[in-house]
N, C-alpha and C positions, 0 to 999 in steps of 0.2 A: 783287230782293229784296224781296217783296212780305211784308207784315204781317196775319197772320190771323187770329191769335189773338183771340177775344171777349174772355179776360181781360186783354188788354193795352187795353179801352178803361176807362179810371181813374172811378172813381165819381163822383169832382171833374169829370167833362169830362162827364157826364149831367145831362139836364136834364128834371124831370117836370111836369107840371100838373096837381093834383089834381083839379082841377073845370075842364074845358075841354069846349065844345062847340063843334063846326063844322059849318056847313050841317045845323045842327038835329040831329047825332049827338054822344052823349056818345062823348067821346074820351079821359076822364080817366083818371088812372093810368098804368097800365102803355101804354096805347094812345099817348101823350101823350108818351111819351120820344123826346127827341132827342139827339144828339151835339155838343154844343159845338164851334163853331167856335174851332180854335186856329192861331194864327200863330208859328209859332218861327223867330228872327230872328238867335237867336245861334251861328250855326254856326263848330266851329274844322277848318278843312278840315286842318289839320296832327295832327287828334288820334291817326288812326291813324299816320302816323309818330312821334308822342311814344310811345306806348305799344308798337307794333312795337320800338322802338329799346331796351326794357325787357326783362330775362330771363325767358324763358317766351311772349312773345308776337309771336317772330319770325316766326311762319307764320300770322300771322291774317290775312293776305291770301288766304290758299288758299281760306277758308270761303265755303261755296256755300248756306248755308243750309238744311240739310236736317235740322236741330234734331234730329239724334240725340244732342245733347249733353244738352239738357233735359230728351229723353223718358227719360237714362237718370240724370237727376243725382237724387243721393241728395237734397238739400237741396231741389229745386223739388217733392219727394212729401211733402213736410211743410208749402212755402210755395211756392205756384203763382208768389209774384210773385217770384221767385230764378230770371230767366231767362237763362243763359249765350246763348244763341241772338240774342236779341233784344238784349242790349248790346253783343255782335258788330257787330251790324247797325248799332247807333246809333255804336259807336265808328268804322267805316269809312265811315258816310255824313256823320261830323262833330259827329252832333248832340248836342254837349256839353251842353246845357241839359237837356235829356230824362233825357240820362245821369244827371244829379248827381241827379236827380228819388230815384232810387234807390241813391244814394251810401252810405246805411246799412247796405245790406245785402247790396252787393257783397261786401265782405271775409267773409262766412257760411260761403266755400266750404270743406268740411271736406277737401279733398285726399284723396278716395275714388279719383278717378282712374278710377272708371267711364264719364266723358265720353271720356274719353284714348284709354280703348278701342274706345270705338262709335265715335269720328271716323272718316269713310272719308278724310279727307284729313287728315290726322296733323296738324290746328292747333293741338292740345293745349289745350284749353278751359281746364283747370285752370291749366297758368301764364299764359294772358290772363286768369284771374279776380286770380291775384295779381298780376299787373303792372299791373291797372287799379287794384288796391288800391292798390298800391305810386304809382302816378300820382295818385291821388287826393292821399294825404298829401304827396306832392312840389309838387303845386302848390296846397299850402292849402287843399283843398277839406274835407277830413277831419283832425282830431287825431291823433297817432301812436297807433298802435295797439300795444296789448303786445307781441303776435307780433314785431313790429316791432323792438320795443328790446329784446326778448330776442335776435333775429337779432344785432343791431348786439354785444350784449356777448359773446353765444357766439363772434361771429368775430372779434372783437379781441382775444380769450382766444387764439386758434388764432394769431392772426397774430405777435402778441406773445410768446408763451410756446410754442408748438407744442404744448400738451397743454389740457386741461380741468379745473379745480378746481370739483367740482358747488357745493359750498358759497360760494366766492368768486362764482361765478354768479350763485346764488339771490341772495347778497346785493346785488351790485350790480343787479340785476334789480329786486328792492323798494325799491331807493332812486330809482332812476330814473323808476319808475311811482307813486312817492308812497305806497307799502304799509309796514305795521310788519311787522318780521321776527317779531314775537312772534304768529306764525301757531297757531292749535290743532294745527293738523298736523303744522306744522313741529316744535313744543317736543315732540309725540308722536314724533317721527321719531326727533330727537336721544335722547329718552331708552331708544329702541328699542335706538341704535347703543352709548351709553354699557354700557346692561346687557349687551349680547351680543356685542359687539366685545372682542378682546384688548386689555388694556392696551396692550402696546408698540405695536399698529397706532393706537390712539388716539393716542397721542403722537407719532406719526411726524405723522398727520393734520396735527396741532395744529402743529409744525413748520414743515408745507409751506405752512400759511395764513401763517405769519409771513415764510416765505422767499420764497413765490410761486416756487418751481423752473422751470426753463425746460429742454425737450428739447437735449440735448448736440445742440452745432455747428449750432444753429436759426439764428442769426442770419441769416446769408446765405439763406436760405429765407424768412424771415418778411419780411427787407426786399424779396426779390422779390414776394410775394405780395402786399404794402402797396403796393407801385409799380404793380401789376397791378389793385388795387381802385380805386387811385386815377385810375388811366387809363380804369377804364371808368366812375367815376363823374362823370368830367370829361365821357365820351360823352353820360352820360346827362342831365348838365345842359345840355348844347349841345344835344341833342334838343327835350328841352321849352322851350327859350330860355330857362333859368334863369342860364347862364352870365353874360349881359348883366347881370342884377340881381344879382347876387351879386359881380361886380368893383365897381359903383354902389356897393353899400353898403360894401364895402371901401375907396372913393374916400372916401365921407362920412365913417369915423373914422378914415383915414389924417391926420396932423397937416401941416399944408403947409408951404411951403419956410419961409416969413415967420416961421410960427410955431416951428418947428424950430430957427431962427436965433436967437429970442429966446429 
C-alpha cells in the first residue's frame, strides 16, 4: 500500500535554503528543497479493529488502495487534502498520529456516494469516513459535531414516540448545540405557516406539542429498538476500549459501602 501522491508531502515537512552553495554550485531555493525526516512512534495497532466495529466501516479490510474513492470524491475536487484513500491506508496501518493531523477535515464528507459507486471492492468509503468521524468524537479527539447531536435527537424521538415532531426536534437541537431559537429563517418560516395554514391545523399542531403523542401500540417496539441500540453501543465501547473507562468513572462517583452506611 505504497503512497505516491506528491500532495501528501506536507509543506511543514519541506525545508528549503534560500542561500546554499555546495562545491561551488549555487543550489539555493527550489534546488535545495529537502523532505524532513519524521519518526512516527505513536501507532495504534487496534485502530482498524476499532473503526471497523462502527457502522459503515465493516468492509474497510477489503481496500486495496486503488484510489477510485479519492478520484471520484466531490470534496477532493475542491480540497485536495480530503483524501479517503490515504486515510483508509492510515487506519489499516495504525498510524493514529498521522490520521489526527486531518481530524478537522475528515467530517467534511457530504455523502454524495460517488466513492461507493466507484469502489470495485465494496469497501463503502462513505461509511468509513462517517465511522472515522464518529470514532474521533468517541475517542475525544474532536468535539461533538452538530450532525451527531441531530442524529441522537432524531433517533431518540423515534425510539420513544415512534414518530417525528419537527418543531420538537428543532427546539431540542438548538438547545443541545447552544443556539438561539430566535433564528431569522425560523421566525420567517413560522410566520409563513401561521399565515397560510388553516386555524384548525395550527391548533392541532400546538396541542401535539403539549401532549407529545406516541404512535399507537408503540411501547413494545420502542423497548426492542432501545435494547438493540444499547447493545450496539456496548459493542462499540468495548471495541474502542471505552467500556473499562466508563466502569471506572461510574465507580468513582458511586458511594462506598462505608459512606452508604453513614
